[in-house]
N, C-alpha and C positions, 0 to 999 in steps of 0.2 A: 504494500500500500504506500502511496506517495506520502512523504513527510512535509509537503508544502502546506502553507497556510497556518493559521493559528489554531491550536488545540485548547479549548476552554474546558476546565475540569473543576467541578465543585467538590467539596470535601477533600481538598488537596492537602490539608494540613496533617493528614495521617493516613494509614491504611491503604485501601485500594486507590484512592485519589492521589496519594503521594506516589505510589508505585507507577500509576499511569502517567503522571507528570514527568517523572524521571525517565521512564521508558521512551516517551515521545521526544523529550529533550535530547536523549542519547542518539536519536535518529536524525537530529538536526532540525526538529520542528520548534517553532516559537510556541511557548506554553503560557497560557493565562491561568494561574492557579488561584482559585477562589476558596476562601474559608473564613469563618468568623474567628478562628483561632490564629492570631497573628504570630504567636510563638511557634506553633506547628508549621505555619507557612515558611517561617524563617529557616527551619530545619529542612523542609522540603527543597528550598531554593539554594541551600548551602552548596557552594562550588558548582552551581548549575546556572550559567549566565543566560541560558535561553528560557529559563522559567522566571516569569514576572509575577510577584505576589499581588493579590488584590484582597484586602480584608473586607469581606462582604458577608452580610447575613442574608442567606437565600430566602428567608421568610419575609424580607422587606422588598416588595416588588419594585418600588421606585429605585432602590439602591441597585438592584440587579439590572434594571434598564440603563441606569447611569454607567454601571461597570461595563456592560456590553458596548455601549457607545464609546467609552474611553478606550476599550481594547481595540475596537475596529479602527479608531482614529490613530492610536499610538503604536499598535503592534501589527495591524493588518486585518484582512478579512478572516472571519472565523470559518475554519474548514471542517472542524469536528467538535462535538460536544459530548462530554461524559458527565451526566448528572449523578454524582456518587455521594452527595452529602446525606448523612443519616445519623440518627441516634437510636439506641436499642435498650432502654431501661425496661425490664420485664416485671411482671407481677400479676396477681389475680385482678381482674377488672375492678371488682368492688373494693380492693385494697389499694389500688393506685390512685393517687390524688387526681382529681379532674384536670388540674392544670398540666400535669405530666402527660396525660392522654392527649390533650389538645396540642401540647408542644410536639409530641411525636408526629402527629398528623401535619402540623405546620411545617416542620423541617422535611420530613420524608416524602410528603405528597405535595404540599403547597410550594415547597422549594422547587420541585420538578416543574410545576405549572409556571412559576415565575420565570424560570430559565427558558422554558419553551416559548413563552410569549415574547420574551426579549430577544433571544438568539436565533430562533428558527426562521422568522420572516425574511431577514436579509440572506440567509442561506438558500431559502427557496427562490428568492429573487435572482440569485446568482445561478441557481440550478445545479448545485453540487454540494457535496459534503456528507458527513456521517453524523447522525444524531442518536446517541445511546443513553437510554434511561436504565438505571439500576433498580430493578424490583428485587425479587427473591423467590425461592420456593415458598417462603412465608406468604407470598402473594397468591398462592394456590392452595396451600395446606395449612388450615387453622390448627393451632397447637395450644395446649393449656399454658397459661401464664403469658401468652403472647398476643392478647386481644388487641392492644393498641398498635403494636408493631405490625401484626398481620393485617389489620384494617388499613394501615397506611400503605402497605405493599400491594394489597388487593386493589386499592385505588390507583396506584401507579400502573399496575398491569392493565386495568380497564382504560385509563386515560391514554396510555402509550399505544395500545392497540387501535383505539379510535383515531388518535392523532396520525398514526401511520396510514390507515385506510382513507382518511380524508385528504392525504397528501401523497398518495401513490403516484408514481410516474412523473414526478416533478424534479427529478435529478438528485434528491437527497436520499441516502440510504438510512433506514431506521433499524434499531435493535432494542429489544427489551430483555434485559439480562436477569435470569432467574436461578442463581446458584443456591446450593445448600449452604450451611455455615462455612464461612471462609476464615482462615487463620489471620485475622487482623485485630487491631485494638478494639474494634466495635464489639467483639465477643466479650471483652472485659466488662462492658456495661451489663451484660447478662450475668456474668459471674458476680458482679458487685450487687446485684439485686436478687434475682431468682434464676437458677440454672435448671432448665428443663432436663430431666433425666433422659428424655427421648433424644436429646442432642448426642448422648453417648452411644446411640445405636445407629447413627448415620454418618456418612463420610464427611470429613472436614477438608476443604480444598485449600491449596496454596493460592495466593492472589495471582501469581503468574499464570496458573492454569485457567483462571477466569478470563484474564486479559487475552490469552491466546485463543480461547474459545470465541470471544467476541469477534476477533479479526477473521477467524475461519468462517463464522456464520455470516458475516457481512459479505465475504467473498463468494459464499454459496447462495446469497440472496435470501437467507433465512431471517425472519423477524425475531422470533423467540429464541433465546440462547439458553440452553440447559447444560451448563458445564458439569463435568464429572460423569463417571460411568453409570451410576444408578439414578441420576437425577430425572431423566426423561421417563423412566419406569415409574418413579414416585409420582410424577405428574399424571401419568395414565391411571395409576391405581387410585388416586384421589378422584378422578372422574368416574371410574368404573366401579370401585369398591370402597366408597367413603366410610362405611361402617367398619370394615376390616381395619382401616388405618386408625380410626378412633379407638378400636379395641386395643391396638398396639400401644397407642399413646397412653390410655388409661392403665394398661398393664405396666408400662414403664414407670409411670408416676405413682403406681400402687393406689389408684383411686377407684372407688366402686363404679 
């Protein structure tokens, strides 16, 4: 894939966003790294002259619009977008504070909406580029303790699929990425709150595996990206045998 143009990446202060930023910079691409965490962005950009930090809260739609305009003015036209910003505090729905549940939706879903509204129109106008939204297998498979996170990722799946179909054949390639748990700092938020025992029964991927899967899917013209050997099977089982998966989840968590 060509390294020309600017790569805009949200959640670039750590984890998947950081790795994607550094990967594209190593290929010679100009990277616009967005995150609310200025310290994390500084670490991402360390010794990487092609990565330009932009301290932006993706839940602030006006700030995202301003950042996109600044990036296109100062760095050049945006060629690809990775919407990777997310948080993952877990807990039973009735135990989680209402503010936390809303915050998860604001970042994980509304942030994707804000980036799409700001960055996609000029890409469509130019008729080229890649637009990648990070959902999750959590966007297909509801799990105990993950009500807020799952709801946000279900929303990303639906939004991304419709966005793609409304803009097919306009020159921009779309992908919605649905990995199982990935070994990034995001998982620490689960460990610091509630760790679903079901997580111990499924494959955890390396971030590089997910990024490789995205590029392969785009080259094959596939919209949904299911990285990992058993991920697509899990997606099918959820559609075909939802009760079986729920029995597995309850057995893992030892709930009646």
